[in-house]
Chimera marker file (.cmm) of the C-alpha trace (Angstrom):
<marker_set name="trace">
<marker id="1" x="0.010" y="-0.070" z="-0.249" r="1" g="1" b="0" radius="0.5"/>
<marker id="2" x="2.664" y="2.172" z="0.831" r="1" g="1" b="0" radius="0.5"/>
<marker id="3" x="4.425" y="1.641" z="-2.547" r="1" g="1" b="0" radius="0.5"/>
<marker id="4" x="1.281" y="2.567" z="-4.441" r="1" g="1" b="0" radius="0.5"/>
<marker id="5" x="1.017" y="5.718" z="-2.784" r="1" g="1" b="0" radius="0.5"/>
<marker id="6" x="4.616" y="6.685" z="-2.923" r="1" g="1" b="0" radius="0.5"/>
<marker id="7" x="4.118" y="5.660" z="-6.877" r="1" g="1" b="0" radius="0.5"/>
<marker id="8" x="1.240" y="7.973" z="-7.171" r="1" g="1" b="0" radius="0.5"/>
<marker id="9" x="3.218" y="11.101" z="-5.126" r="1" g="1" b="0" radius="0.5"/>
<marker id="10" x="5.870" y="10.351" z="-7.576" r="1" g="1" b="0" radius="0.5"/>
<marker id="11" x="3.624" y="10.873" z="-10.358" r="1" g="1" b="0" radius="0.5"/>
<marker id="12" x="2.197" y="13.884" z="-8.888" r="1" g="1" b="0" radius="0.5"/>
<marker id="13" x="5.461" y="15.862" z="-8.245" r="1" g="1" b="0" radius="0.5"/>
<marker id="14" x="6.493" y="14.968" z="-11.421" r="1" g="1" b="0" radius="0.5"/>
<marker id="15" x="3.197" y="16.401" z="-13.358" r="1" g="1" b="0" radius="0.5"/>
<marker id="16" x="3.338" y="19.334" z="-11.274" r="1" g="1" b="0" radius="0.5"/>
<marker id="17" x="6.562" y="20.256" z="-12.585" r="1" g="1" b="0" radius="0.5"/>
<marker id="18" x="5.541" y="19.429" z="-15.910" r="1" g="1" b="0" radius="0.5"/>
<marker id="19" x="2.944" y="21.733" z="-15.675" r="1" g="1" b="0" radius="0.5"/>
<marker id="20" x="5.366" y="24.546" z="-14.224" r="1" g="1" b="0" radius="0.5"/>
<marker id="21" x="7.868" y="24.250" z="-16.842" r="1" g="1" b="0" radius="0.5"/>
<marker id="22" x="4.737" y="24.428" z="-19.382" r="1" g="1" b="0" radius="0.5"/>
<marker id="23" x="3.908" y="27.778" z="-17.957" r="1" g="1" b="0" radius="0.5"/>
<marker id="24" x="4.490" y="30.790" z="-19.441" r="1" g="1" b="0" radius="0.5"/>
<marker id="25" x="4.859" y="29.123" z="-23.620" r="1" g="1" b="0" radius="0.5"/>
<marker id="26" x="2.476" y="30.687" z="-25.316" r="1" g="1" b="0" radius="0.5"/>
<marker id="27" x="2.585" y="34.387" z="-26.023" r="1" g="1" b="0" radius="0.5"/>
<marker id="28" x="-0.504" y="36.749" z="-25.273" r="1" g="1" b="0" radius="0.5"/>
<marker id="29" x="-2.767" y="36.822" z="-28.176" r="1" g="1" b="0" radius="0.5"/>
<marker id="30" x="-3.331" y="39.975" z="-29.732" r="1" g="1" b="0" radius="0.5"/>
<marker id="31" x="-6.617" y="39.210" z="-30.967" r="1" g="1" b="0" radius="0.5"/>
<marker id="32" x="-7.680" y="37.427" z="-27.360" r="1" g="1" b="0" radius="0.5"/>
<marker id="33" x="-6.117" y="39.380" z="-24.133" r="1" g="1" b="0" radius="0.5"/>
<marker id="34" x="-5.944" y="37.242" z="-21.495" r="1" g="1" b="0" radius="0.5"/>
<marker id="35" x="-6.732" y="33.966" z="-22.629" r="1" g="1" b="0" radius="0.5"/>
<marker id="36" x="-4.597" y="31.549" z="-20.708" r="1" g="1" b="0" radius="0.5"/>
<marker id="37" x="-3.308" y="29.287" z="-23.513" r="1" g="1" b="0" radius="0.5"/>
<marker id="38" x="-0.799" y="27.445" z="-21.306" r="1" g="1" b="0" radius="0.5"/>
<marker id="39" x="-3.783" y="26.024" z="-19.786" r="1" g="1" b="0" radius="0.5"/>
<marker id="40" x="-5.435" y="25.273" z="-22.561" r="1" g="1" b="0" radius="0.5"/>
<marker id="41" x="-2.580" y="23.317" z="-23.896" r="1" g="1" b="0" radius="0.5"/>
<marker id="42" x="-1.931" y="21.521" z="-20.318" r="1" g="1" b="0" radius="0.5"/>
<marker id="43" x="-5.324" y="20.409" z="-19.983" r="1" g="1" b="0" radius="0.5"/>
<marker id="44" x="-5.840" y="19.587" z="-23.664" r="1" g="1" b="0" radius="0.5"/>
<marker id="45" x="-1.947" y="17.557" z="-22.975" r="1" g="1" b="0" radius="0.5"/>
<marker id="46" x="-3.448" y="16.045" z="-19.834" r="1" g="1" b="0" radius="0.5"/>
<marker id="47" x="-6.975" y="14.562" z="-21.456" r="1" g="1" b="0" radius="0.5"/>
<marker id="48" x="-4.690" y="13.376" z="-23.761" r="1" g="1" b="0" radius="0.5"/>
<marker id="49" x="-2.401" y="11.366" z="-21.663" r="1" g="1" b="0" radius="0.5"/>
<marker id="50" x="-5.592" y="10.114" z="-19.056" r="1" g="1" b="0" radius="0.5"/>
<marker id="51" x="-7.728" y="9.003" z="-22.703" r="1" g="1" b="0" radius="0.5"/>
<marker id="52" x="-4.286" y="7.185" z="-24.173" r="1" g="1" b="0" radius="0.5"/>
<marker id="53" x="-3.414" y="5.647" z="-20.004" r="1" g="1" b="0" radius="0.5"/>
<marker id="54" x="-7.560" y="4.479" z="-20.188" r="1" g="1" b="0" radius="0.5"/>
<marker id="55" x="-7.143" y="2.942" z="-23.040" r="1" g="1" b="0" radius="0.5"/>
<marker id="56" x="-3.859" y="0.959" z="-23.156" r="1" g="1" b="0" radius="0.5"/>
<marker id="57" x="-4.720" y="-2.112" z="-22.113" r="1" g="1" b="0" radius="0.5"/>
<marker id="58" x="-0.908" y="-3.561" z="-21.724" r="1" g="1" b="0" radius="0.5"/>
<marker id="59" x="-0.619" y="-0.968" z="-18.557" r="1" g="1" b="0" radius="0.5"/>
<marker id="60" x="0.108" y="-2.553" z="-15.385" r="1" g="1" b="0" radius="0.5"/>
<marker id="61" x="-2.830" y="-1.265" z="-12.638" r="1" g="1" b="0" radius="0.5"/>
<marker id="62" x="0.274" y="-0.052" z="-10.945" r="1" g="1" b="0" radius="0.5"/>
<marker id="63" x="1.386" y="2.065" z="-14.180" r="1" g="1" b="0" radius="0.5"/>
<marker id="64" x="-1.780" y="3.411" z="-15.092" r="1" g="1" b="0" radius="0.5"/>
<marker id="65" x="-2.771" y="4.767" z="-11.385" r="1" g="1" b="0" radius="0.5"/>
<marker id="66" x="0.724" y="6.483" z="-11.820" r="1" g="1" b="0" radius="0.5"/>
<marker id="67" x="0.129" y="8.249" z="-15.238" r="1" g="1" b="0" radius="0.5"/>
<marker id="68" x="-3.924" y="9.158" z="-14.295" r="1" g="1" b="0" radius="0.5"/>
<marker id="69" x="-3.725" y="9.523" z="-11.093" r="1" g="1" b="0" radius="0.5"/>
<marker id="70" x="-0.338" y="11.042" z="-9.991" r="1" g="1" b="0" radius="0.5"/>
<marker id="71" x="0.717" y="12.443" z="-13.342" r="1" g="1" b="0" radius="0.5"/>
<marker id="72" x="-2.729" y="13.754" z="-14.800" r="1" g="1" b="0" radius="0.5"/>
<marker id="73" x="-3.504" y="14.981" z="-11.211" r="1" g="1" b="0" radius="0.5"/>
<marker id="74" x="-0.463" y="16.728" z="-10.893" r="1" g="1" b="0" radius="0.5"/>
<marker id="75" x="-0.110" y="17.954" z="-14.125" r="1" g="1" b="0" radius="0.5"/>
<marker id="76" x="-3.923" y="19.306" z="-15.447" r="1" g="1" b="0" radius="0.5"/>
<marker id="77" x="-5.351" y="22.597" z="-14.200" r="1" g="1" b="0" radius="0.5"/>
<marker id="78" x="-8.521" y="22.224" z="-13.449" r="1" g="1" b="0" radius="0.5"/>
<marker id="79" x="-8.080" y="24.910" z="-10.318" r="1" g="1" b="0" radius="0.5"/>
<marker id="80" x="-6.067" y="27.077" z="-12.759" r="1" g="1" b="0" radius="0.5"/>
<marker id="81" x="-8.467" y="26.720" z="-15.198" r="1" g="1" b="0" radius="0.5"/>
<marker id="82" x="-11.740" y="27.896" z="-12.382" r="1" g="1" b="0" radius="0.5"/>
<marker id="83" x="-9.952" y="30.892" z="-11.371" r="1" g="1" b="0" radius="0.5"/>
<marker id="84" x="-8.500" y="32.497" z="-14.413" r="1" g="1" b="0" radius="0.5"/>
<marker id="85" x="-12.254" y="32.363" z="-15.946" r="1" g="1" b="0" radius="0.5"/>
<marker id="86" x="-12.983" y="33.900" z="-12.470" r="1" g="1" b="0" radius="0.5"/>
<marker id="87" x="-10.267" y="36.134" z="-13.296" r="1" g="1" b="0" radius="0.5"/>
<marker id="88" x="-11.325" y="37.097" z="-16.690" r="1" g="1" b="0" radius="0.5"/>
<marker id="89" x="-15.072" y="38.056" z="-15.837" r="1" g="1" b="0" radius="0.5"/>
<marker id="90" x="-13.867" y="40.177" z="-12.885" r="1" g="1" b="0" radius="0.5"/>
<marker id="91" x="-12.473" y="42.140" z="-15.830" r="1" g="1" b="0" radius="0.5"/>
<marker id="92" x="-15.282" y="42.289" z="-17.775" r="1" g="1" b="0" radius="0.5"/>
<marker id="93" x="-13.855" y="39.576" z="-20.241" r="1" g="1" b="0" radius="0.5"/>
<marker id="94" x="-17.238" y="37.286" z="-20.738" r="1" g="1" b="0" radius="0.5"/>
<marker id="95" x="-16.307" y="37.095" z="-24.095" r="1" g="1" b="0" radius="0.5"/>
<marker id="96" x="-12.709" y="35.188" z="-23.650" r="1" g="1" b="0" radius="0.5"/>
<marker id="97" x="-14.353" y="33.420" z="-21.022" r="1" g="1" b="0" radius="0.5"/>
<marker id="98" x="-16.944" y="31.578" z="-22.868" r="1" g="1" b="0" radius="0.5"/>
<marker id="99" x="-14.474" y="31.121" z="-25.515" r="1" g="1" b="0" radius="0.5"/>
<marker id="100" x="-11.822" y="29.520" z="-22.900" r="1" g="1" b="0" radius="0.5"/>
<marker id="101" x="-14.623" y="27.419" z="-21.556" r="1" g="1" b="0" radius="0.5"/>
<marker id="102" x="-15.741" y="26.058" z="-25.010" r="1" g="1" b="0" radius="0.5"/>
<marker id="103" x="-12.499" y="25.496" z="-26.151" r="1" g="1" b="0" radius="0.5"/>
<marker id="104" x="-11.280" y="24.007" z="-23.180" r="1" g="1" b="0" radius="0.5"/>
<marker id="105" x="-14.263" y="21.242" z="-22.380" r="1" g="1" b="0" radius="0.5"/>
<marker id="106" x="-14.724" y="20.455" z="-26.180" r="1" g="1" b="0" radius="0.5"/>
<marker id="107" x="-11.588" y="20.103" z="-27.012" r="1" g="1" b="0" radius="0.5"/>
<marker id="108" x="-10.385" y="18.268" z="-24.046" r="1" g="1" b="0" radius="0.5"/>
<marker id="109" x="-12.964" y="15.541" z="-23.830" r="1" g="1" b="0" radius="0.5"/>
<marker id="110" x="-12.269" y="15.140" z="-28.129" r="1" g="1" b="0" radius="0.5"/>
<marker id="111" x="-8.266" y="14.205" z="-26.652" r="1" g="1" b="0" radius="0.5"/>
<marker id="112" x="-9.266" y="11.971" z="-24.086" r="1" g="1" b="0" radius="0.5"/>
<marker id="113" x="-11.332" y="10.319" z="-26.942" r="1" g="1" b="0" radius="0.5"/>
<marker id="114" x="-8.384" y="10.688" z="-29.285" r="1" g="1" b="0" radius="0.5"/>
<marker id="115" x="-5.795" y="9.165" z="-26.572" r="1" g="1" b="0" radius="0.5"/>
<marker id="116" x="-8.384" y="6.619" z="-25.554" r="1" g="1" b="0" radius="0.5"/>
<marker id="117" x="-8.538" y="5.173" z="-28.947" r="1" g="1" b="0" radius="0.5"/>
<marker id="118" x="-4.987" y="5.315" z="-29.833" r="1" g="1" b="0" radius="0.5"/>
<marker id="119" x="-4.307" y="3.271" z="-26.309" r="1" g="1" b="0" radius="0.5"/>
<marker id="120" x="-6.828" y="0.824" z="-27.789" r="1" g="1" b="0" radius="0.5"/>
<marker id="121" x="-4.693" y="0.330" z="-31.163" r="1" g="1" b="0" radius="0.5"/>
<marker id="122" x="-1.960" y="-1.162" z="-28.678" r="1" g="1" b="0" radius="0.5"/>
<marker id="123" x="-4.193" y="-4.187" z="-27.769" r="1" g="1" b="0" radius="0.5"/>
<marker id="124" x="-3.355" y="-7.677" z="-28.536" r="1" g="1" b="0" radius="0.5"/>
<marker id="125" x="-5.145" y="-9.312" z="-31.546" r="1" g="1" b="0" radius="0.5"/>
<link id1="1" id2="2" r="1" g="1" b="0" radius="0.2"/>
<link id1="2" id2="3" r="1" g="1" b="0" radius="0.2"/>
<link id1="3" id2="4" r="1" g="1" b="0" radius="0.2"/>
<link id1="4" id2="5" r="1" g="1" b="0" radius="0.2"/>
<link id1="5" id2="6" r="1" g="1" b="0" radius="0.2"/>
<link id1="6" id2="7" r="1" g="1" b="0" radius="0.2"/>
<link id1="7" id2="8" r="1" g="1" b="0" radius="0.2"/>
<link id1="8" id2="9" r="1" g="1" b="0" radius="0.2"/>
<link id1="9" id2="10" r="1" g="1" b="0" radius="0.2"/>
<link id1="10" id2="11" r="1" g="1" b="0" radius="0.2"/>
<link id1="11" id2="12" r="1" g="1" b="0" radius="0.2"/>
<link id1="12" id2="13" r="1" g="1" b="0" radius="0.2"/>
<link id1="13" id2="14" r="1" g="1" b="0" radius="0.2"/>
<link id1="14" id2="15" r="1" g="1" b="0" radius="0.2"/>
<link id1="15" id2="16" r="1" g="1" b="0" radius="0.2"/>
<link id1="16" id2="17" r="1" g="1" b="0" radius="0.2"/>
<link id1="17" id2="18" r="1" g="1" b="0" radius="0.2"/>
<link id1="18" id2="19" r="1" g="1" b="0" radius="0.2"/>
<link id1="19" id2="20" r="1" g="1" b="0" radius="0.2"/>
<link id1="20" id2="21" r="1" g="1" b="0" radius="0.2"/>
<link id1="21" id2="22" r="1" g="1" b="0" radius="0.2"/>
<link id1="22" id2="23" r="1" g="1" b="0" radius="0.2"/>
<link id1="23" id2="24" r="1" g="1" b="0" radius="0.2"/>
<link id1="24" id2="25" r="1" g="1" b="0" radius="0.2"/>
<link id1="25" id2="26" r="1" g="1" b="0" radius="0.2"/>
<link id1="26" id2="27" r="1" g="1" b="0" radius="0.2"/>
<link id1="27" id2="28" r="1" g="1" b="0" radius="0.2"/>
<link id1="28" id2="29" r="1" g="1" b="0" radius="0.2"/>
<link id1="29" id2="30" r="1" g="1" b="0" radius="0.2"/>
<link id1="30" id2="31" r="1" g="1" b="0" radius="0.2"/>
<link id1="31" id2="32" r="1" g="1" b="0" radius="0.2"/>
<link id1="32" id2="33" r="1" g="1" b="0" radius="0.2"/>
<link id1="33" id2="34" r="1" g="1" b="0" radius="0.2"/>
<link id1="34" id2="35" r="1" g="1" b="0" radius="0.2"/>
<link id1="35" id2="36" r="1" g="1" b="0" radius="0.2"/>
<link id1="36" id2="37" r="1" g="1" b="0" radius="0.2"/>
<link id1="37" id2="38" r="1" g="1" b="0" radius="0.2"/>
<link id1="38" id2="39" r="1" g="1" b="0" radius="0.2"/>
<link id1="39" id2="40" r="1" g="1" b="0" radius="0.2"/>
<link id1="40" id2="41" r="1" g="1" b="0" radius="0.2"/>
<link id1="41" id2="42" r="1" g="1" b="0" radius="0.2"/>
<link id1="42" id2="43" r="1" g="1" b="0" radius="0.2"/>
<link id1="43" id2="44" r="1" g="1" b="0" radius="0.2"/>
<link id1="44" id2="45" r="1" g="1" b="0" radius="0.2"/>
<link id1="45" id2="46" r="1" g="1" b="0" radius="0.2"/>
<link id1="46" id2="47" r="1" g="1" b="0" radius="0.2"/>
<link id1="47" id2="48" r="1" g="1" b="0" radius="0.2"/>
<link id1="48" id2="49" r="1" g="1" b="0" radius="0.2"/>
<link id1="49" id2="50" r="1" g="1" b="0" radius="0.2"/>
<link id1="50" id2="51" r="1" g="1" b="0" radius="0.2"/>
<link id1="51" id2="52" r="1" g="1" b="0" radius="0.2"/>
<link id1="52" id2="53" r="1" g="1" b="0" radius="0.2"/>
<link id1="53" id2="54" r="1" g="1" b="0" radius="0.2"/>
<link id1="54" id2="55" r="1" g="1" b="0" radius="0.2"/>
<link id1="55" id2="56" r="1" g="1" b="0" radius="0.2"/>
<link id1="56" id2="57" r="1" g="1" b="0" radius="0.2"/>
<link id1="57" id2="58" r="1" g="1" b="0" radius="0.2"/>
<link id1="58" id2="59" r="1" g="1" b="0" radius="0.2"/>
<link id1="59" id2="60" r="1" g="1" b="0" radius="0.2"/>
<link id1="60" id2="61" r="1" g="1" b="0" radius="0.2"/>
<link id1="61" id2="62" r="1" g="1" b="0" radius="0.2"/>
<link id1="62" id2="63" r="1" g="1" b="0" radius="0.2"/>
<link id1="63" id2="64" r="1" g="1" b="0" radius="0.2"/>
<link id1="64" id2="65" r="1" g="1" b="0" radius="0.2"/>
<link id1="65" id2="66" r="1" g="1" b="0" radius="0.2"/>
<link id1="66" id2="67" r="1" g="1" b="0" radius="0.2"/>
<link id1="67" id2="68" r="1" g="1" b="0" radius="0.2"/>
<link id1="68" id2="69" r="1" g="1" b="0" radius="0.2"/>
<link id1="69" id2="70" r="1" g="1" b="0" radius="0.2"/>
<link id1="70" id2="71" r="1" g="1" b="0" radius="0.2"/>
<link id1="71" id2="72" r="1" g="1" b="0" radius="0.2"/>
<link id1="72" id2="73" r="1" g="1" b="0" radius="0.2"/>
<link id1="73" id2="74" r="1" g="1" b="0" radius="0.2"/>
<link id1="74" id2="75" r="1" g="1" b="0" radius="0.2"/>
<link id1="75" id2="76" r="1" g="1" b="0" radius="0.2"/>
<link id1="76" id2="77" r="1" g="1" b="0" radius="0.2"/>
<link id1="77" id2="78" r="1" g="1" b="0" radius="0.2"/>
<link id1="78" id2="79" r="1" g="1" b="0" radius="0.2"/>
<link id1="79" id2="80" r="1" g="1" b="0" radius="0.2"/>
<link id1="80" id2="81" r="1" g="1" b="0" radius="0.2"/>
<link id1="81" id2="82" r="1" g="1" b="0" radius="0.2"/>
<link id1="82" id2="83" r="1" g="1" b="0" radius="0.2"/>
<link id1="83" id2="84" r="1" g="1" b="0" radius="0.2"/>
<link id1="84" id2="85" r="1" g="1" b="0" radius="0.2"/>
<link id1="85" id2="86" r="1" g="1" b="0" radius="0.2"/>
<link id1="86" id2="87" r="1" g="1" b="0" radius="0.2"/>
<link id1="87" id2="88" r="1" g="1" b="0" radius="0.2"/>
<link id1="88" id2="89" r="1" g="1" b="0" radius="0.2"/>
<link id1="89" id2="90" r="1" g="1" b="0" radius="0.2"/>
<link id1="90" id2="91" r="1" g="1" b="0" radius="0.2"/>
<link id1="91" id2="92" r="1" g="1" b="0" radius="0.2"/>
<link id1="92" id2="93" r="1" g="1" b="0" radius="0.2"/>
<link id1="93" id2="94" r="1" g="1" b="0" radius="0.2"/>
<link id1="94" id2="95" r="1" g="1" b="0" radius="0.2"/>
<link id1="95" id2="96" r="1" g="1" b="0" radius="0.2"/>
<link id1="96" id2="97" r="1" g="1" b="0" radius="0.2"/>
<link id1="97" id2="98" r="1" g="1" b="0" radius="0.2"/>
<link id1="98" id2="99" r="1" g="1" b="0" radius="0.2"/>
<link id1="99" id2="100" r="1" g="1" b="0" radius="0.2"/>
<link id1="100" id2="101" r="1" g="1" b="0" radius="0.2"/>
<link id1="101" id2="102" r="1" g="1" b="0" radius="0.2"/>
<link id1="102" id2="103" r="1" g="1" b="0" radius="0.2"/>
<link id1="103" id2="104" r="1" g="1" b="0" radius="0.2"/>
<link id1="104" id2="105" r="1" g="1" b="0" radius="0.2"/>
<link id1="105" id2="106" r="1" g="1" b="0" radius="0.2"/>
<link id1="106" id2="107" r="1" g="1" b="0" radius="0.2"/>
<link id1="107" id2="108" r="1" g="1" b="0" radius="0.2"/>
<link id1="108" id2="109" r="1" g="1" b="0" radius="0.2"/>
<link id1="109" id2="110" r="1" g="1" b="0" radius="0.2"/>
<link id1="110" id2="111" r="1" g="1" b="0" radius="0.2"/>
<link id1="111" id2="112" r="1" g="1" b="0" radius="0.2"/>
<link id1="112" id2="113" r="1" g="1" b="0" radius="0.2"/>
<link id1="113" id2="114" r="1" g="1" b="0" radius="0.2"/>
<link id1="114" id2="115" r="1" g="1" b="0" radius="0.2"/>
<link id1="115" id2="116" r="1" g="1" b="0" radius="0.2"/>
<link id1="116" id2="117" r="1" g="1" b="0" radius="0.2"/>
<link id1="117" id2="118" r="1" g="1" b="0" radius="0.2"/>
<link id1="118" id2="119" r="1" g="1" b="0" radius="0.2"/>
<link id1="119" id2="120" r="1" g="1" b="0" radius="0.2"/>
<link id1="120" id2="121" r="1" g="1" b="0" radius="0.2"/>
<link id1="121" id2="122" r="1" g="1" b="0" radius="0.2"/>
<link id1="122" id2="123" r="1" g="1" b="0" radius="0.2"/>
<link id1="123" id2="124" r="1" g="1" b="0" radius="0.2"/>
<link id1="124" id2="125" r="1" g="1" b="0" radius="0.2"/>
</marker_set>
């Protein structure tokens, strides 16, 4: 049991460090100021990875937990997403909030589905 917690903790630490490393990678958009593109990218990539881990039949339960609970839990940024939308709302950027919510929810669900299908490709015949 302790080993499982340590594996998930390692995944969380790696996910959090990767998230931190990706912050600020995207330049502000001149046509949509304030749009948090780094958060969108992280959530999109995290959604793909969690879908991939769910769809890969070759992953052991421990590796699946490392990726899904640990890495993706530390990497994805729903709390950042929520706070950024609240901040945008307070600044009056309602259109940016609507675009961010729709873009993030739709594309992340799609990325998870693609990841799952890609993972299924590795299933033994």
